[in-house]
C-alpha positions in Angstrom: -19.1 -9.1 -22.3 -20.6 -10.5 -18.7 -20.6 -8.0 -16.0 -18.1 -9.8 -14.1 -15.9 -10.3 -17.1 -15.9 -6.5 -17.7 -15.6 -5.4 -14.1 -12.1 -7.3 -13.9 -11.0 -6.0 -17.7 -11.4 -2.6 -16.1 -9.5 -3.2 -12.8 -6.9 -4.7 -15.2 -6.5 -1.9 -16.9 -6.0 0.2 -13.9 -3.3 -2.4 -12.7 -1.4 -1.9 -16.1 -1.3 1.9 -15.8 0.6 1.4 -12.7 3.5 -0.5 -14.3 6.3 0.5 -12.3 9.3 0.3 -15.0 7.3 3.1 -17.3 6.6 5.2 -14.0 10.6 4.9 -13.5 11.2 5.8 -17.1 8.7 8.9 -17.0 10.8 10.4 -14.1 14.3 9.4 -15.3 15.5 12.4 -17.2 15.0 14.6 -14.0 17.0 11.8 -12.4 19.8 12.4 -15.0 20.1 16.0 -14.9 21.8 16.0 -11.7 24.5 13.0 -12.1 27.2 12.2 -9.8 30.3 14.5 -9.7 33.5 13.4 -11.0 34.7 10.3 -9.2 31.2 9.8 -7.8 28.6 6.8 -8.3 25.0 5.9 -8.6 24.0 4.4 -5.0 19.9 2.8 -6.0 18.0 1.9 -3.1 14.5 0.4 -4.0 11.7 -0.4 -1.5 8.7 -1.6 -1.6 6.3 -4.2 -3.3 7.2 -2.6 -6.8 10.9 -2.2 -5.9 12.1 -5.2 -8.2 10.5 -3.6 -11.3 11.5 0.1 -10.2 14.9 -1.1 -10.0 15.4 -2.8 -13.1 14.0 0.0 -15.3 16.5 2.3 -13.3 19.7 0.0 -13.9 18.6 0.1 -17.5 19.0 3.6 -17.2 22.0 3.8 -15.1 24.5 0.8 -16.4 26.9 0.3 -13.6 24.8 1.5 -10.5 24.9 -0.1 -7.2 21.6 -1.4 -6.6 19.6 -2.8 -3.5 15.9 -4.0 -3.7 14.3 -4.6 -0.3 10.5 -6.1 -1.1 8.3 -8.8 -0.1 7.7 -12.5 -1.0 6.4 -12.8 -4.2 8.0 -10.0 -5.6 11.6 -11.1 -4.7 13.2 -12.8 -7.9 16.6 -12.4 -8.3 17.6 -9.3 -10.6 20.8 -9.0 -12.4 23.1 -6.1 -11.0 21.1 -5.8 -7.7 21.1 -7.5 -4.4 17.5 -8.4 -3.4 16.4 -8.6 0.3 12.9 -10.1 1.0 11.2 -8.3 3.9 7.9 -8.9 5.8 5.0 -7.6 4.9 2.1 -6.6 6.5 3.7 -7.7 9.8 7.6 -6.8 10.0 9.9 -9.5 10.7 13.7 -10.1 11.2 14.5 -10.5 7.5 13.1 -6.8 6.9 15.3 -5.6 10.1 18.4 -7.0 8.6 17.3 -5.1 5.3 17.1 -1.9 7.4 20.6 -2.3 8.7 21.7 -2.7 5.2 19.9 0.3 3.7 21.5 2.3 6.8 24.9 1.0 5.7 24.8 1.9 2.1 23.2 5.2 3.2 26.2 6.1 5.4 28.9 4.5 2.7 28.3 7.2 0.0 29.9 10.8 -0.2 29.2 14.2 -1.4 30.4 13.2 -5.1 27.8 10.3 -5.3 24.0 10.3 -5.7 21.4 8.4 -4.1 18.4 7.3 -6.3 15.8 6.2 -3.9 12.7 4.2 -5.4 9.5 4.2 -3.0 6.5 2.4 -3.4 4.0 1.1 -0.9 4.3 -1.6 1.5 8.1 -0.4 2.3 6.9 1.0 6.0 6.6 -2.4 7.5 9.6 -3.8 5.2 11.9 -1.5 6.9 11.5 -2.0 10.8 14.3 -0.1 12.2 13.3 0.2 15.7 14.0 3.7 17.6 16.6 3.4 20.3 15.4 1.6 23.2 13.2 -0.5 21.0 13.2 -4.2 19.8 12.1 -5.9 16.7 9.3 -7.6 19.1 8.1 -4.1 20.3 7.8 -2.9 16.5 5.8 -6.1 15.9 3.6 -5.3 18.9 3.1 -1.8 17.7 2.2 -2.6 14.2 -0.6 -5.3 15.0 -2.4 -2.9 17.4 -2.2 -0.4 14.5 -3.6 -2.7 11.8 -6.4 -3.9 14.0 -7.1 -0.3 15.4 -9.2 0.8 12.2 -6.6 3.8 11.6 -6.2 5.3 7.9 -2.5 5.0 6.6 -1.6 8.6 7.2 -2.6 8.0 10.7 -0.4 4.6 10.9 2.5 6.0 9.5 2.6 9.2 11.7 3.2 6.8 14.6 5.6 4.1 12.7 7.6 7.3 12.0 8.0 8.4 15.4 9.1 4.7 16.2 11.7 4.5 13.3 15.4 5.6 12.4 14.7 5.5 8.7 11.1 6.8 8.4 10.1 10.5 8.3 13.2 11.5 6.4 15.6 9.3 8.1 17.5 8.6 5.0 18.3 12.1 4.2 19.9 12.1 8.1 22.1 9.5 7.0 23.6 10.5 3.5 26.3 12.7 2.7 25.3 12.4 -0.8 22.2 14.3 -2.7 19.1 12.0 -2.9 16.5 12.0 -5.7 13.3 9.8 -5.1 11.1 8.5 -7.5 7.6 7.6 -5.8 5.0 5.2 -6.6 1.8 6.4 -4.4 -0.1 3.9 -2.8 -2.0 6.1 -0.6 -5.4 8.6 -1.2 -4.4 12.1 -2.1 -0.5 11.1 -2.8 0.8 12.6 0.3 4.7 12.3 -0.2 5.0 11.9 3.6 2.8 8.9 4.0 3.9 6.8 1.0 6.2 4.1 2.8 6.2 6.2 5.7 8.3 9.1 3.9 11.9 8.0 4.1 12.9 10.8 1.8 10.4 13.2 3.2 9.7 15.6 6.4 7.2 13.6 8.9 3.7 13.6 9.0 3.7 15.3 12.3 5.7 15.2 15.7 6.1 12.7 18.3 3.8 14.7 20.5 1.2 14.4 17.3 1.8 10.8 17.5 1.1 10.1 21.3 -2.0 11.9 20.9 -3.4 9.6 18.1 -2.3 6.5 20.0 -4.7 7.9 22.7 -7.4 8.9 20.6 -7.0 5.4 19.1 -7.2 3.6 22.5 -3.4 1.7 22.1 -1.5 3.9 23.8 -1.9 1.9 27.2 -1.3 -1.3 25.2 1.6 -0.3 23.3 5.2 -1.7 24.6 6.9 0.7 27.3 9.8 1.3 25.2 7.8 2.3 22.3 5.8 4.9 24.6 9.3 5.8 26.0 10.3 6.6 22.3 7.2 8.5 21.4 7.8 10.6 24.7 11.2 11.9 23.5 11.6 15.2 21.8 11.8 15.5 18.1 15.1 16.1 16.4 15.5 19.9 16.2 18.1 19.8 13.4 16.9 20.6 10.0 16.1 18.1 7.6 18.5 17.9 4.5 16.3 18.7 1.3 15.7 15.8 -1.6 14.1 16.0 -4.8 11.0 13.9 -4.4 9.3 13.0 -7.7 5.7 11.4 -7.9 5.7 9.2 -11.0 2.6 6.9 -10.6 -0.6 7.2 -8.4 -4.0 5.6 -7.5 -5.3 8.2 -9.7 -3.4 7.5 -12.6 -4.6 4.2 -12.4 -8.5 5.4 -12.0 -7.8 7.4 -14.9 -6.7 4.5 -17.2 -9.9 2.6 -16.0 -12.2 5.6 -17.3 -10.1 5.4 -20.6 -11.4 2.0 -20.7 -15.1 2.7 -20.6 -15.7 3.1 -16.8 -17.0 6.8 -15.2 -15.2 8.3 -12.4 -17.2 7.8 -9.2 -18.1 10.5 -7.4 -15.9 9.6 -4.2 -13.2 7.6 -3.2 -12.7 4.0 -1.5 -12.1 5.8 1.9 -13.3 5.4 5.7 -14.8 2.7 7.2 -15.5 -0.4 5.1 -19.2 -0.8 5.7 -20.0 3.1 5.2 -18.2 2.6 2.1 -20.4 -0.3 0.9 -23.3 1.6 1.7 -22.4 4.4 -0.6 -21.3 2.7 -3.1 -24.2 0.2 -3.5 -26.7 3.7 -3.2 -25.7 4.2 -6.7 -26.7 1.1 -8.2 -30.1 1.8 -8.8 -29.5 5.0 -11.0 -26.8 3.1 -12.9 -27.5 3.5 -16.8 -27.3 0.2 -19.0 -23.7 -0.6 -19.7 -22.6 1.9 -17.2 -19.6 1.3 -15.0 -18.2 3.3 -12.1 -14.6 3.1 -11.1 -13.4 3.9 -7.6 -9.9 4.2 -6.0 -8.6 4.7 -2.5 -8.3 2.7 0.8 -10.9 1.8 3.1 -10.3 0.8 7.0 -11.3 -2.3 8.5 -11.6 -2.5 12.6 -10.6 -5.9 13.4 -13.1 -7.5 16.1 -12.1 -11.2 15.2 -9.4 -13.8 14.1 -10.8 -14.5 10.7 -9.0 -14.3 7.3 -9.6 -11.7 4.9 -9.0 -7.8 3.7 -10.3 -4.8 3.4 -11.3 -5.4 -0.4 -12.7 -8.8 0.2 -14.7 -7.1 3.1 -16.0 -4.5 1.1 -17.1 -6.8 -1.5 -18.9 -9.3 0.7 -20.4 -6.3 2.7 -21.7 -4.9 -0.4 -23.0 -8.2 -1.5 -25.3 -8.7 1.4 -26.5 -4.9 0.9 -27.5 -6.2 -2.7 -29.5 -9.0 -1.0 -31.2 -6.9 1.1 -31.9 -4.2 -1.5 -31.8 -5.8 -5.1 -31.8 -4.2 -8.4 -33.6 -5.4 -11.3 -30.8 -6.1 -13.5 -27.5 -8.3 -13.6 -24.5 -6.4 -12.1 -21.1 -7.0 -10.7 -18.4 -5.4 -8.4 -15.2 -5.9 -8.0 -12.7 -4.6 -5.4 -8.9 -5.4 -5.5 -5.5 -4.8 -4.6 -3.3 -3.1 -7.3 -0.4 -5.1 -5.4 -2.4 -8.6 -6.2 -2.7 -9.0 -1.9 -5.4 -8.4 0.3 -4.7 -8.8 3.8 -2.3 -11.7 5.0 -3.5 -14.2 2.5 -3.1 -14.9 -1.0 -6.3 -13.3 -2.2 -6.1 -10.1 -4.1 -9.9 -9.0 -3.3 -13.5 -10.0 -4.1 -15.6 -10.2 -7.3 -19.4 -10.3 -6.5 -23.0 -10.3 -8.2 -26.7 -11.0 -7.4 -26.0 -14.5 -6.8 -23.2 -14.5 -4.6 -24.7 -14.5 -1.3 -27.0 -17.5 -1.9 -24.1 -19.3 -3.2 -22.5 -18.5 0.1 -25.2 -19.5 2.1 -25.6 -22.7 -0.3 -22.2 -23.7 0.9 -23.4 -23.9 4.5 -21.5 -20.4 5.1 -23.2 -17.6 7.2 -21.7 -14.3 5.4 -23.0 -12.2 8.4 -21.1 -14.4 10.9 -18.1 -14.8 8.8 -18.0 -10.8 8.7 -18.5 -10.7 12.4 -15.0 -12.6 12.6 -13.5 -10.6 9.9 -13.4 -14.1 8.0 -14.3 -12.8 4.5 -11.9 -15.0 2.7 -13.6 -18.7 3.2 -17.1 -17.0 2.7 -16.1 -15.4 -0.8 -14.3 -18.7 -1.7 -17.7 -20.6 -1.1 -19.3 -18.1 -3.2 -16.9 -18.3 -6.1 -16.1 -14.9 -5.9 -12.5 -14.7 -4.4 -9.9 -13.0 -6.8 -6.7 -14.5 -6.7 -4.2 -12.4 -9.3 -0.7 -13.1 -7.6 1.6 -10.5 -7.0 1.5 -7.8 -9.8 4.7 -6.2 -9.0 3.1 -3.0 -8.6 1.1 -1.1 -5.7 -1.3 1.9 -6.1 -3.7 1.2 -3.1 -7.2 -0.5 -4.1 -9.2 -0.3 -7.4 -12.8 -1.1 -7.5 -15.3 -1.0 -9.8 -19.5 -1.4 -10.4 -20.6 -2.6 -13.4 -24.5 -2.9 -14.5 -25.1 -5.2 -17.5 
């Protein structure tokens, strides 16, 4: 099998292991251990890129339950027994604001005899923009754009998001009079439940004062809308946060393990930190690969936006690694793939990149300068020119990013 074909087969094995329906089935026994009391009902609220698939499995186990699904375009097909609402991602939009209002209404409608089943997956932070008091949707959008361009990691981004939201950082628990159980599909390295979808059913990552200090360190505090600065300057809610049962049912680590089962070796480090640093660390391993060896990586890098091009962190990682390989070639055939497990890498339609020894030469032959493209964060057209763009369409799941380096 060609290295490129093997790389994509290993990536697919990782995506298959993140099947949201199977993840819900794994956690359903614990959900059913605490059913509604006499006269009560199940209220299912599914949020994130895997929301529809998770809700479908939950409805099969809880026939007659009421279900609301909030998800992004591409994952929002109609689902019998559920109301599906589309919401913007990665930029919050008016549809997401309407969905947030509906989530609030449903949580306020349940009573102590009812039970809330929260189905949480990655992408939910942007999909439920419930602006804090005094803020507008436009304020939230402005802050979100600053965060996405700042180079902050997902935990840092969601710390600030939580301080500006009515629903994040345990907000669902403050609204619900019914006990809440959550099945969570993790898209963050380390599986910190406070970070996934900004933790609607768990305690915040930190305080508002922590968020202010972080915004200042990132250099975005003075550029944030005044209402956002005012919201973060208010004291935290002193009331104890009601408890929920939060159950992790799927993760990036499970997907990487599936890639290993399919024939790869686990890499010594995850995908994390600055995308250029990560590319250098990965390519430094290439020369020591044994014939036929593959290294599997999982996680999420960060990209600082300095231009207005089209791309995403997986595409940048692949293109940067291809450039490093051009300058420091190895005497064997190889392939490197980096893909968003949800099928979307950034604002475009690409899922990631698949590069090899001839990628950069193809890009240059098409009269595209790959170095200049990266200076504009314009990796998509460069990879397209090099026949190195991966387009999968929405996968219905989300466990962050998966990558693999393969030697022939």
